[in-house]
C-alpha positions as CSV (number, residue, x, y, z in Angstrom):
1,M,-215.6,-78.6,-161.9
2,A,-218.5,-80.2,-160.1
3,K,-221.9,-78.7,-160.2
4,K,-223.6,-77.8,-156.9
5,Q,-226.6,-79.9,-156.1
6,K,-229.9,-78.3,-155.1
7,A,-230.9,-78.7,-151.5
8,V,-233.5,-81.3,-151.1
9,A,-236.3,-80.4,-148.7
10,E,-237.0,-83.0,-146.1
11,E,-240.5,-84.4,-146.3
12,S,-241.1,-85.6,-142.7
13,I,-240.7,-82.7,-140.3
14,S,-241.6,-83.3,-136.7
15,P,-241.5,-80.8,-133.9
16,N,-239.0,-81.3,-131.1
17,L,-241.1,-81.8,-127.9
18,I,-238.2,-82.0,-125.4
19,P,-238.0,-78.2,-124.7
20,M,-241.8,-78.0,-124.3
21,I,-241.7,-80.9,-121.8
22,D,-238.9,-79.2,-119.9
23,I,-240.9,-75.9,-119.7
24,M,-244.0,-77.8,-118.5
25,F,-241.9,-79.5,-115.7
26,L,-240.5,-76.1,-114.6
27,L,-244.0,-74.6,-114.5
28,L,-245.3,-77.5,-112.5
29,L,-242.4,-77.2,-110.0
30,F,-243.0,-73.4,-109.7
31,F,-246.7,-73.8,-109.0
32,M,-246.1,-76.6,-106.5
33,L,-243.6,-74.6,-104.5
34,S,-245.7,-71.4,-104.6
35,A,-248.8,-73.2,-103.4
36,D,-246.9,-74.7,-100.5
37,M,-245.5,-71.4,-99.4
38,S,-248.9,-69.8,-99.2
39,Q,-250.0,-72.2,-96.5
40,R,-247.1,-71.5,-94.1
41,Q,-248.5,-68.4,-92.4
42,L,-250.9,-70.5,-90.2
43,E,-249.6,-73.3,-88.1
44,E,-251.9,-76.2,-87.0
45,V,-253.5,-75.0,-83.8
46,V,-256.7,-75.7,-82.0
47,L,-258.1,-72.3,-81.0
48,P,-259.7,-72.0,-77.6
49,A,-263.5,-71.6,-77.7
50,A,-264.8,-68.2,-76.9
51,S,-267.9,-67.6,-74.8
52,Q,-268.8,-64.5,-76.9
53,V,-267.5,-63.2,-80.2
54,K,-266.9,-59.6,-81.2
55,E,-266.8,-59.4,-85.0
56,D,-263.7,-57.8,-86.5
57,K,-264.8,-54.5,-88.0
58,N,-261.3,-53.9,-89.5
59,K,-261.3,-57.1,-91.5
60,G,-261.7,-55.3,-94.8
61,N,-259.1,-52.6,-94.2
62,E,-256.6,-52.8,-97.0
63,G,-254.2,-50.2,-95.6
64,E,-253.3,-52.1,-92.4
65,T,-250.7,-54.9,-92.4
66,T,-251.3,-57.8,-90.0
67,T,-248.6,-60.2,-88.7
68,T,-249.8,-63.5,-87.3
69,I,-247.9,-65.1,-84.4
70,N,-248.7,-68.7,-83.8
71,I,-248.1,-70.4,-80.5
72,H,-248.1,-74.1,-81.3
73,H,-246.9,-77.4,-80.0
74,V,-244.0,-79.1,-81.7
75,T,-245.2,-81.6,-84.2
76,D,-241.8,-83.2,-84.8
77,R,-241.9,-86.9,-83.7
78,S,-238.5,-86.8,-82.0
79,T,-239.5,-84.1,-79.6
80,A,-243.3,-84.4,-79.4
81,C,-244.6,-85.6,-76.1
82,A,-247.1,-88.4,-75.5
83,V,-249.1,-86.3,-73.0
84,Y,-250.2,-83.7,-75.7
85,S,-250.8,-86.5,-78.3
86,N,-253.3,-88.1,-75.9
87,G,-255.3,-85.0,-75.4
88,G,-253.5,-83.8,-72.2
89,V,-251.9,-80.5,-71.4
90,C,-248.2,-80.2,-72.0
91,R,-246.2,-77.8,-69.8
92,E,-242.7,-78.5,-71.2
93,A,-241.4,-75.1,-72.3
94,E,-239.3,-76.5,-75.1
95,H,-242.3,-78.2,-76.7
96,W,-244.0,-74.9,-77.4
97,K,-242.9,-72.7,-80.4
98,W,-243.7,-69.2,-81.4
99,A,-243.9,-68.9,-85.2
100,I,-244.3,-66.1,-87.8
101,R,-244.7,-67.2,-91.4
102,G,-243.4,-70.7,-90.7
103,H,-240.3,-69.6,-88.9
104,D,-239.9,-70.4,-85.2
105,Y,-238.6,-67.8,-82.8
106,T,-237.5,-67.6,-79.1
107,K,-238.3,-64.6,-76.8
108,D,-235.2,-62.7,-77.9
109,T,-235.4,-63.4,-81.6
110,L,-239.2,-62.7,-81.7
111,K,-238.5,-59.2,-80.2
112,E,-235.9,-58.5,-82.9
113,Q,-238.2,-59.7,-85.6
114,L,-241.2,-57.6,-84.3
115,Q,-239.0,-54.5,-84.0
116,I,-238.0,-54.9,-87.6
117,E,-241.6,-55.3,-88.8
118,A,-242.8,-52.5,-86.5
119,Q,-240.2,-50.1,-88.1
120,L,-241.5,-50.9,-91.5
121,H,-245.1,-49.8,-90.5
122,M,-244.6,-46.7,-88.4
123,E,-247.5,-44.2,-87.9
124,T,-247.0,-40.6,-89.1
125,T,-247.9,-38.8,-85.9
126,M,-246.7,-39.1,-82.3
127,D,-249.0,-40.8,-79.8
128,P,-250.0,-38.2,-77.1
129,K,-250.1,-40.7,-74.3
130,A,-247.0,-42.7,-75.1
131,H,-245.0,-39.6,-76.2
132,K,-243.5,-41.4,-79.1
133,V,-244.3,-42.7,-82.6
134,L,-245.9,-46.1,-82.5
135,S,-246.2,-48.8,-85.1
136,A,-249.4,-49.2,-87.2
137,L,-248.7,-52.9,-87.5
138,R,-251.5,-55.2,-86.3
139,V,-250.5,-58.4,-84.6
140,L,-252.9,-61.4,-84.4
141,I,-251.9,-64.0,-81.8
142,R,-253.2,-67.5,-82.6
143,A,-252.4,-69.7,-79.5
144,D,-253.3,-73.4,-79.2
145,S,-255.9,-74.0,-76.6
146,G,-253.4,-76.1,-74.6
147,A,-250.7,-73.5,-74.8
148,P,-249.4,-72.0,-71.5
149,Y,-251.1,-68.6,-71.1
150,G,-247.7,-67.2,-69.9
151,D,-246.5,-67.6,-73.5
152,V,-249.4,-65.4,-74.7
153,Q,-248.6,-62.8,-72.1
154,K,-244.9,-62.8,-73.1
155,V,-245.9,-62.3,-76.8
156,I,-248.2,-59.3,-75.8
157,E,-245.4,-57.9,-73.7
158,T,-242.9,-58.3,-76.6
159,C,-245.3,-56.5,-78.9
160,G,-245.5,-53.6,-76.4
161,L,-241.7,-53.4,-76.2
162,A,-241.5,-53.2,-80.0
163,G,-244.0,-50.3,-80.1
164,I,-246.9,-52.4,-81.4
165,Y,-250.2,-51.6,-79.7
166,K,-252.7,-53.2,-82.1
167,V,-252.7,-56.7,-80.7
168,E,-255.5,-59.2,-81.0
169,V,-255.9,-62.7,-79.7
170,A,-257.8,-65.2,-81.8
171,A,-260.4,-67.6,-80.6
172,A,-262.9,-70.0,-82.1
173,K,-266.5,-69.0,-82.4
174,P,-268.9,-70.4,-79.8
175,A,-271.2,-73.2,-80.9
176,P,-274.6,-71.8,-82.0
177,E,-277.3,-72.0,-79.3
178,K,-279.8,-74.8,-79.7
179,K,-283.5,-73.8,-79.6
């Protein structure tokens, strides 16, 4: 009968780095994707200049939810027009998009989306003038300075149809006066 040999301890032990590298790549991918998604709420628009500015007193209110609607010109090269690229005013309706959080909407789909969001933020009491319960959702409209004003009017009308009455239109601050 053969005797069992003692187990010999291996002298050179090195850690396996492959799982650690895999985890680091997954973390890097997660942070890259989450950083990209945080920037999608605001589309690239050039806000119209205001002659006067009323400071937003509700800026610090934590209880109110604000949805931003961006009216922006298409930046896709296949559909972008040369007139807008050269600083002109584009009046092609299909070149202007309405976006919420990076998703483009039409008049009908915007109404559906706003109704869904309005239902999530209903007030607790009935409005005495409207004779119905309205939404406490705030909507900020950011329209490009070259956008057709009719689009802004349609968005305001759509907000009213969805029961949203807290509507603001963004503008750029005027240049400081030179003394």
